[in-house]
C-alpha positions in Angstrom: -30.0 25.5 6.2 -27.2 26.4 8.7 -27.2 22.9 10.1 -26.5 21.5 6.6 -23.7 24.0 6.1 -22.1 23.0 9.4 -22.5 19.3 8.6 -20.9 19.9 5.1 -18.1 21.8 6.7 -17.5 19.0 9.3 -17.4 16.3 6.6 -14.9 18.3 4.6 -12.7 18.9 7.6 -12.9 15.2 8.6 -12.0 14.2 5.1 -9.0 16.6 5.1 -7.8 15.3 8.4 -8.1 11.6 7.3 -6.2 12.4 4.1 -3.4 14.0 6.1 -2.9 10.7 8.0 -3.0 8.3 5.0 -0.6 5.4 4.6 -0.1 3.5 1.5 1.1 0.0 1.9 2.8 -1.5 -1.2 3.5 -5.2 -1.6 5.8 -6.1 -4.4 5.8 -9.7 -5.6 5.9 -12.0 -8.7 5.0 -15.5 -9.8 8.7 -16.2 -10.4 9.6 -15.2 -6.8 10.0 -18.3 -4.7 9.6 -16.6 -1.3 6.5 -14.7 -2.6 4.8 -18.0 -3.2 5.6 -19.6 0.2 2.3 -20.3 2.1 3.6 -18.5 5.3 4.4 -15.3 3.3 1.0 -15.4 1.6 -0.7 -15.9 5.0 1.4 -13.0 6.5 0.4 -10.6 3.7 -3.3 -11.5 4.2 -2.9 -11.0 8.0 -1.2 -7.7 7.3 -4.2 -6.5 5.3 -6.7 -7.9 7.8 -5.1 -6.5 11.0 -3.1 -3.5 9.9 -6.0 -1.0 10.4 -6.7 -2.2 13.9 -2.9 -2.0 14.7 -2.8 1.6 13.4 -6.3 3.1 13.8 -4.8 6.6 13.5 -4.3 6.1 9.8 -6.5 5.8 6.7 -4.7 2.9 4.8 -4.6 1.9 1.2 -3.2 -1.4 0.1 -1.5 -1.7 -3.3 0.0 -4.9 -4.9 2.6 -4.5 -7.5 3.1 -7.7 -9.6 6.3 -8.0 -11.7 4.8 -10.6 -14.1 5.2 -9.6 -17.8 2.1 -11.5 -18.7 -1.2 -10.0 -17.3 -3.0 -13.4 -17.0 -0.1 -14.9 -15.0 -0.1 -11.8 -12.8 -3.8 -12.1 -12.2 -3.3 -15.7 -11.1 -0.6 -14.6 -8.7 -3.0 -11.9 -7.2 -5.7 -14.6 -6.7 -3.5 -16.2 -4.1 -4.2 -13.2 -1.8 -7.3 -11.5 -0.6 -8.8 -8.2 -1.8 -6.5 -5.2 -2.8 -7.4 -1.6 -3.1 -5.3 -1.2 -6.1 -3.1 -3.6 -8.3 -0.6 -3.1 -11.0 0.9 -5.8 -13.2 3.9 -5.4 -15.5 7.5 -6.3 -15.8 9.9 -4.3 -13.7 10.8 -1.5 -16.0 7.4 -1.3 -17.7 5.6 -0.9 -14.4 5.2 2.8 -13.3 4.5 1.8 -9.6 7.8 -0.1 -9.6 9.8 2.8 -11.2 8.2 5.3 -8.8 8.7 3.3 -5.6 10.8 0.1 -5.5 13.7 1.4 -7.6 14.3 4.2 -5.1 15.2 1.6 -2.4 18.7 0.3 -1.6 17.8 -3.2 -2.7 15.0 -3.5 -5.3 14.2 -7.1 -4.6 11.2 -9.3 -3.9 9.2 -9.8 -1.8 9.2 -6.3 -0.6 6.9 -4.1 1.5 7.1 -0.3 1.4 4.9 2.0 3.6 4.5 5.6 2.8 2.9 8.4 4.8 1.1 10.7 2.4 -0.6 14.1 2.7 -2.9 15.5 0.1 -4.5 18.9 -0.7 -7.3 19.9 -2.9 -6.8 21.7 -6.1 -8.6 25.1 -5.9 -11.7 25.2 -8.1 -11.5 21.5 -9.1 -12.1 19.6 -5.8 -9.5 17.0 -6.7 -7.0 15.9 -4.1 -3.4 15.7 -5.2 -0.4 14.4 -3.3 1.4 17.1 -1.5 4.0 14.9 0.3 5.1 11.3 0.3 7.5 9.9 2.9 8.9 6.3 3.2 8.3 5.3 6.8 8.8 1.5 6.7 10.6 -1.0 4.5 10.5 -4.8 4.9 12.5 -6.9 2.6 12.6 -10.8 2.2 10.0 -13.4 3.0 11.2 -14.4 6.5 11.5 -10.7 7.6 8.0 -10.0 6.4 6.6 -13.0 8.3 8.4 -11.9 11.4 7.4 -8.2 11.1 3.7 -9.1 10.6 3.7 -11.6 13.5 5.4 -9.1 15.9 2.6 -6.5 15.5 3.6 -4.5 12.3 5.4 -1.7 14.1 6.2 1.3 12.0 9.2 2.5 13.8 
């Protein structure tokens, strides 16, 4: 019985530590965005998703694609150009909550755009649900050529 309790405590502690080192990588694109549809940009975004975890093993990473297409079917076709995403959001710029919450706080809300946030979470007492405690922008990469260059140079966060 004590061993089970220790194991449970260890798993909870590990989960908390991982959550404290979480990054969320947002990629903002659209069907109407010429640079978003360039093969080298698509390849770089897929490379980012495939190699980011090994470049930054100290973080638990979540990948989110935000698509600015008004039509959901068009947005889904855009997403199909890329490999798997942890989360996706489709909607025109001002109808898209992920856009309003993230991209509109940048100096230049343009596409394609990568934003990387460090996030910490804490559990709500009595419910066991984690809520975001803090969210800090740590990296912003704007424009297709800069995205390609950043990914190919090792995806440094500083």
